[in-house]
N, C-alpha and C positions, 0 to 999 in steps of 0.2 A: 821139685818143679820150680820153674823160674818165672812163670806167668805173673805179671804182664811183661816181664823182661824176656829177652831171647835166651836160648840155650847156647852156652859158650863153654868150650873146653880148651885148655892150653897146655902145651908141653914145651919145655925148654931143654935144649941139649947144649953141652959145652963145646969147646973147640975141638974135642976128639969125637964128638957125635954121641956121647953118652947122655942119657936122660938124667937131668939134675933137678928138675922142678916140674910139678904138675898142678893144675888147678881146674876146678869146675865151679861155675857160677850157680848159686841158688839164691833166690830172692831174699830169703831170710838171712842168708850168710852175708849179705851186703857187699863184701869185697868181690871184685871182678876176678875172672879166672886168671888173667895175666898177672895181677898183683899177688894172688896166692902162689902162682908158679914162681914168680920172682922171689918171694919171701923164702920159699923152699930152696931155691937155687943159690941164693945169697951171692957171694962174690964169683961163683962159677958161671953166672950168667954173662959175665963180661966176655965179649967176643963170640958169644954163642948165638944160637938160632931159636926163635920162637915159632912153633907150629900152632896154628889156631884156626878155628872154623869160621870166625867172623872178624871183620875189620876191627882192630883196636880203636876205642873211642877217643876222640881228641877234644871233647867238650866237657864242661863242668856239669855233672848231674848230682846224684847222691854221693858220688866219688869224684876226686880230681881226675883229670885226663890220664888214661893208661899210657898214652903215647909218651907223656913226660917221664913217667916212671921207667919205661923201656929204654928211652934215650939216656936217662941218668944212669941206669944200670949197665950201660955199655953193650946192649944187645946189638949185634952187627947185621943180623938177617932176620926177616920176618916172612914166613910162608903162610899165607892165609887162603882160605877157600873162596871167600866172596866178600864183596863190599857190604857195608851196613845198608839194609833196605830203607832206612829212614832217609827220605830225600833231603832233610835239613842238614844231615851230617855225613851222608855217603861220600866217600872219597877223601874227606878231610884228614882222617887218621893216616891213610897211606901217604898223603901229600906232606904231612908234617914229618913223618918218619923219613921219607926220601930227602926232604930238605935238610935233615940232620945227618945225612950220609948213610942211613940204614938201607941195606938192600931189601927190596920188597918184591915178592913174587905172589901172584894172585891166580887162583883157579884150580888148585889141587883139591880133588874130590868135591868140586863145586856142586854137582847135581845132588849129592847126598846132603851137603850143607844147606842148600836151598830147601830141600824137603824137610829137614829138621826144623827150620824156622819159618815155615810157610805161614803159620798162624800169626806169628809176630809180624811178618811182612804185611799181611792184610791189615792188621790192627794199626800198625804204626803209620801206614800210608793213608788209611781211610778213616780211622777212628771207630771202625766197626769190626765185629768178630769174624774170624774165618769160619765158614759154615759147611759142615759135612752132613749130607743127607744119607742116613742109613736106613735100609729096608731089607726085610726078609720076605721073599716071595717064592711062589711056585714056578714051575717051568712055563706056565701060561700067564705069568705076570700078576698073580693074585696074592693078596696079603692076608686074607682071612676068608673063611666060608661065608655063605650068605648069613645074615644076622640070626635067622632062626636056628642055625646050627652052632653058633658061637657060644662059648662058655665064658664065665666070669674071669677065667684065668688065662684067656687068650690061647686056649688049647684047641686042638682039632682032633676029634675022635680019640681022645685019651693021650695024644702026643702033640708036641710042638711042630710047627711047620719045618723048622730046622732042627738039627741034631744037637747033642750036648757040646760038641767041639765048637760049633758055630756060636752057640749061646755063650760059651766061655770067652770067646773072642770079643763078643759085644762088651763084656766087662772091661776088657783091655782098651776098647775104643772109648768107653766112658772115662777110664783112668786118664786118657790122653787129652780130654777136653775139660774146659772150665765149667760148662753148663750143658744140660740136656733139655731139649724143648719138645713139648707135645701139645696137643689140643684138648679141649674139654671133652670132645667125643671119646677119646681114648681113656680119659679118666673115668667117665661115666660107664663105659663098656667093660673096662678091664680092671679098674681100681688098682693100678700099679704103684709100686714104691718109687721106681726110677732112681735107685741109688747105685753107687759104685760098690760092687761086691767083688772086686778083684783081689781084695785082701792086701793091697799094697799101699804104702804111705802116700799121702797127698799133702801139699803145702796148704791148700785151702779146700773146703768142702766142695763137692760137685753141686752147683746151683741147679735147682729143678724149676724150670720155667713152663708155665701153662698159659696158653692163649684161651681166654674165656670171656667172650663179649659181654655177657649179662651176669657174670659171677654166679654161675650155677654149680660151682665146685662144692660137693658135699662136705660139711664140717666133719663128718665121720669117715671121710675117705682116708686111705692109708697115707697119702701124701700130706694131708693136713695134720693128721694125728702124729706124724713122725717129724714134722717141721722143727728145725733147730736153726733158725735164721738162714735157711738155705732154700727157701721156696719163694719164687716170684710169680705173681699172677698178673697178666696184662689184660686189661679190659677197656671197653670204650663206653658202655652203657650200663654201669654197675647198679645193682641193688644196694643202696647205701646201708641198710641194716646188715646185710651180708658182709659188706665191705668192713664195717666196724668189727664184726665178729671175727673175721679173718685176721685183721690187724691185731686184735687182742691175743690171737694164737701165734703171733710172731711171723705171720705171712706178710711179705712185702707186696702190696697191691699198687700197681702202676696204671693210672688212668691215662689213656692215650687218645688222640683224635681218631674218629672213625671215618671210614670211606663211605661212599654213596650206598654200598650194600650193608652198612651199619656194622661191619666187622672192623677190628682194629687195623690201622694202617701198618702193614707189616714192615715197611721201611722205618717207621717211627719205633717199632718194637726193637728192631736191630740196632738203631742208633741209641736207644735207651740202654740196651745191654752193653754197648761199647762204653758209655759214660760210667758204667759200673765196673769198668776194667775187666770185663769178660772178653777174653781174647779169642776163645774158640767155643763153638756151639755144635753139639751133635743133635740132629733132629731125629726123633723116634716117634713119628706121628702116624696118622691114618691118611686115607686118600686125599682128603681136603687140605690138610696141612702140606702134604707133599706137593699138591697141585699149586697151592698158594705161593710157596717159596720158589718153585720152578718158574712160574709165570712172572714172578717179580725179579727174576734174574739175580737171585741172591745166593745161589748155591755155588760154592767153590769146588767141593769134591763130593763124589758119590761113592758109597760103599754098599754094594748090593749082594746079599746072600741069595743063592738060588738052590732050592731043594728039589729033589727028583720026584715030585708029585704034581698032579694036575687037579684043580678044583672045578674047572668048567666055567661057562659064561655067566652063571648067576652069582658067582663069588665076588668078593670085594676087590676091585682093581687097585693097582699101585697108586694111580692118580685119577681123580674124577674131573671131568670137564676141561681137561687140557686141550686147547684148541690150536695153539700155534705150533710151528715145527719144532721138534725136540732139539735141544742143544747138542752139538757134536761133542762127544766125549774124547778126551785126549789122554795120552800117556797111561794107557791101560796096564794094569797088573792083575794077574789071576792067582788065586789061592785055592787050596782045598782044605776043608774042615770035615773030616769023616766022609760021609756020603754027599755032603753039600759042596758047592763051589762058591767062590766069592769074586766079585769084580770090583776093583778099586780104580777110579778114573777121575780126571779133573774136568770141570766144566769151565772154570775161570782160572787165569793165572794171577795169583795174589801179588806177584811182583810187577805186573804190567797192566792188567785189566782194572 
């Protein structure tokens, strides 16, 4: 994982079109993809072509400008998918390369490249994370049976709403995000762990974020007992004794301004997460959390699982109290997981909105 940096991969071919260098950027690895590819290619990079998914950077960061290294190595052609979404540097890399006589082509596999770095684009342009709203629901838009029928493990009549294939993909979604966010209602009702159980390596742990106005989160809950500097609780009217108990257990408690309704200001929550270099957030909450984020216009992407069951009018809806017209979903993709279907769609464009 490269967060909070972008995902970048580079390939260099020599004058005969043979691959002579490859590089992939990882945050811990420090060196950029272009530099790794140049080191592997050595002298064979001269007169060759660099293929890369993101504009080479021309500014001083943790590393010297990659454009300087490319020019010095004698690379004659750069084929890039897209400009850097950072408005402070976008276009400067291409400009410097062209000024040095390097042929620059932009746009190859651009849609795929933009999708790959959509979270980075939101974060670098706004300082706030890219937010994905995930929900599993029935055909009639319900996320749980009426409370009297619910169990402590979020099961319905001995089985989950969605099947094992869909639930396995949820772990993949968690793997792709820096943080997972839910509300205190979900913690009290289901006592979840909210961990990444994909079994795949991460650069940094999945942060678990709980919105809890009055700090009602139980000290014996799974999320508190399993905390290893990876739990953040956002509140606005805390019980100070509880606050100290949580902090002693390694829970990071963030006290934020509250709205008129005495709940945490959700925009302040999102800004606070951005300051912690959390680039992407996956929401796995209940009706009220879903409604809060939708009404605040903070959702970038939705990932909805639909199971072939119906729970009826008394069951818990996907969102409570939503009064305004729903946002138009764009760029829809459809998937199938066993007997369930899933819809992935965008609410906002992280590159423009």
